[in-house]
C-alpha positions as CSV (number, residue, x, y, z in Angstrom):
1,M,-0.2,0.0,0.3
2,T,1.0,3.6,-0.7
3,D,2.1,6.0,1.7
4,P,-0.8,8.5,1.9
5,T,1.2,11.1,2.6
6,S,3.4,10.7,-0.5
7,L,0.5,11.5,-2.7
8,P,0.5,15.0,-4.4
9,N,-1.7,17.7,-2.7
10,F,-4.0,18.5,-5.5
11,P,-5.6,22.1,-5.1
12,P,-9.6,22.1,-4.8
13,P,-11.7,22.9,-8.2
14,A,-11.0,26.7,-9.1
15,G,-14.6,27.4,-8.4
16,D,-14.5,26.0,-5.0
17,A,-10.9,27.4,-4.3
18,P,-10.8,30.5,-2.0
19,L,-9.3,33.6,-3.5
20,R,-5.7,33.0,-1.9
21,G,-5.9,29.6,-3.5
22,Q,-6.7,31.0,-7.1
23,V,-3.9,33.4,-6.8
24,L,-1.4,30.8,-6.1
25,D,-2.8,28.7,-9.0
26,A,-2.6,31.8,-11.2
27,L,1.0,32.7,-10.3
28,Q,2.3,29.2,-10.5
29,D,0.7,29.0,-14.0
30,D,2.4,32.0,-15.1
31,G,5.7,30.6,-14.2
32,F,6.1,32.1,-10.6
33,R,7.1,30.2,-7.3
34,P,4.7,31.8,-4.8
35,D,4.8,31.2,-1.3
36,I,3.1,32.3,2.0
37,D,4.6,34.4,4.4
38,G,4.2,35.0,8.1
39,D,1.2,37.3,7.6
40,G,-0.8,34.8,5.3
41,D,-0.1,36.8,2.2
42,V,1.0,35.3,-0.9
43,S,4.8,36.6,-1.8
44,F,6.3,36.2,-5.3
45,K,9.4,37.9,-7.1
46,V,8.9,39.5,-10.4
47,E,11.8,41.4,-12.4
48,G,13.8,41.1,-9.1
49,Q,11.1,42.6,-7.2
50,Q,9.3,41.3,-4.3
51,L,5.7,41.5,-4.0
52,F,2.7,40.5,-2.1
53,V,-0.9,39.8,-2.7
54,H,-3.1,40.1,0.5
55,C,-6.5,38.2,0.0
56,A,-9.5,39.5,2.2
57,E,-11.9,36.7,1.9
58,G,-15.4,37.1,2.7
59,E,-18.7,38.4,1.2
60,V,-16.8,40.8,-0.9
61,P,-13.4,39.2,-1.6
62,V,-10.7,42.0,-2.2
63,M,-7.0,41.2,-3.8
64,R,-4.6,43.8,-2.8
65,V,-1.1,43.4,-4.8
66,F,1.5,45.4,-3.2
67,G,5.1,46.1,-2.6
68,Q,7.4,48.0,-0.2
69,W,10.7,49.9,-1.2
70,Q,13.1,51.7,1.0
71,I,13.8,55.0,-0.6
72,G,17.3,55.1,-1.4
73,E,19.8,58.2,-0.2
74,D,20.4,58.8,-3.8
75,L,16.8,60.4,-4.3
76,P,16.0,64.2,-2.7
77,T,15.2,63.9,0.9
78,D,12.5,66.6,0.7
79,E,9.4,64.9,2.5
80,M,6.9,67.1,1.0
81,L,8.4,66.4,-2.5
82,R,8.2,62.7,-1.7
83,L,4.5,63.0,-0.5
84,R,3.4,65.3,-3.4
85,N,5.0,62.9,-6.1
86,A,3.0,60.1,-4.5
87,N,0.1,62.0,-4.3
88,D,0.1,62.8,-8.0
89,L,0.4,59.4,-9.1
90,S,-2.6,57.8,-6.7
91,L,-4.6,60.8,-8.4
92,R,-3.4,60.1,-12.0
93,L,-3.4,56.2,-12.1
94,N,-6.3,54.2,-11.9
95,I,-6.4,51.3,-9.6
96,V,-2.9,52.4,-7.9
97,K,-2.2,53.9,-4.4
98,V,1.1,55.3,-3.4
99,G,2.2,56.3,-0.2
100,I,5.4,56.8,2.1
101,N,5.8,55.4,5.6
102,N,9.0,56.1,7.4
103,G,11.4,56.1,4.2
104,T,9.4,53.3,2.6
105,L,7.6,53.6,-0.6
106,V,4.5,51.6,-0.6
107,V,2.6,50.9,-4.0
108,T,-0.8,48.9,-4.0
109,A,-3.3,48.2,-6.6
110,E,-6.8,46.5,-5.6
111,H,-9.6,44.7,-7.0
112,I,-12.8,43.4,-5.9
113,A,-12.3,39.6,-7.1
114,G,-16.1,38.1,-7.0
115,P,-17.1,34.9,-8.2
116,G,-16.3,34.4,-11.6
117,A,-13.5,37.1,-11.6
118,D,-10.3,36.6,-14.0
119,V,-7.5,36.5,-11.0
120,R,-4.9,35.5,-13.5
121,S,-5.6,38.9,-15.5
122,L,-6.0,40.9,-12.4
123,L,-2.9,39.6,-10.9
124,Q,-0.9,40.6,-14.3
125,I,-2.5,43.9,-14.5
126,S,-1.8,44.8,-10.7
127,T,1.6,43.5,-11.1
128,Q,2.5,45.4,-13.8
129,L,0.8,48.9,-12.6
130,V,2.4,48.3,-9.1
131,L,5.8,48.2,-10.8
132,T,5.3,51.0,-13.3
133,A,4.2,53.4,-10.4
134,V,7.4,52.4,-8.6
135,Q,9.4,53.4,-11.7
136,F,7.1,56.6,-12.2
137,W,7.5,57.8,-8.8
138,H,11.4,57.4,-9.0
139,Q,11.7,59.2,-12.1
140,M,9.5,61.9,-10.9
141,M,11.7,62.3,-7.8
142,L,14.7,62.7,-10.1
143,G,12.6,65.8,-12.1
144,Q,11.7,63.7,-15.1
145,D,8.1,64.3,-16.4
146,V,6.5,60.9,-16.7
147,F,3.1,62.3,-17.8
148,G,4.2,64.4,-21.1
149,D,3.2,67.6,-19.4
150,E,5.4,70.2,-17.6
151,M,6.1,69.6,-13.9
152,P,5.8,72.3,-11.6
153,P,9.1,74.4,-10.8
154,E,9.3,73.1,-7.3
155,Q,9.4,69.8,-8.4
156,A,11.9,70.0,-11.3
């Protein structure tokens, strides 16, 4: 008789899987190696960047893709400039929220992921939006115009 602990652990069918299970499946299908961190969030690396997915299960399931980056010393230290650029991105980009907390840039993208949601597409879109927002914020901190309009003199 075969040892039952040696049998593969098959995930439940997609329709029965909780949101976090669907996120894990979608990331694995796209070639990532996701893991569950100590907070219960799904963690994965893309383009060398550590990202996380927090899944709020419940009546209205919400999926939050986010990352945190320590702000380097090579960027201006003006806190107001940092916050203004984060605010500008949050206002200009759909879905994305950008904030600063104790010298750390935090970027999130959130979606309601109800029954029938295309979790894989939502993850792909969110991941790209988060990474793009990080790049834009960094470029803005260096005085670059990322939106094709002239930046105010105090930000240039």
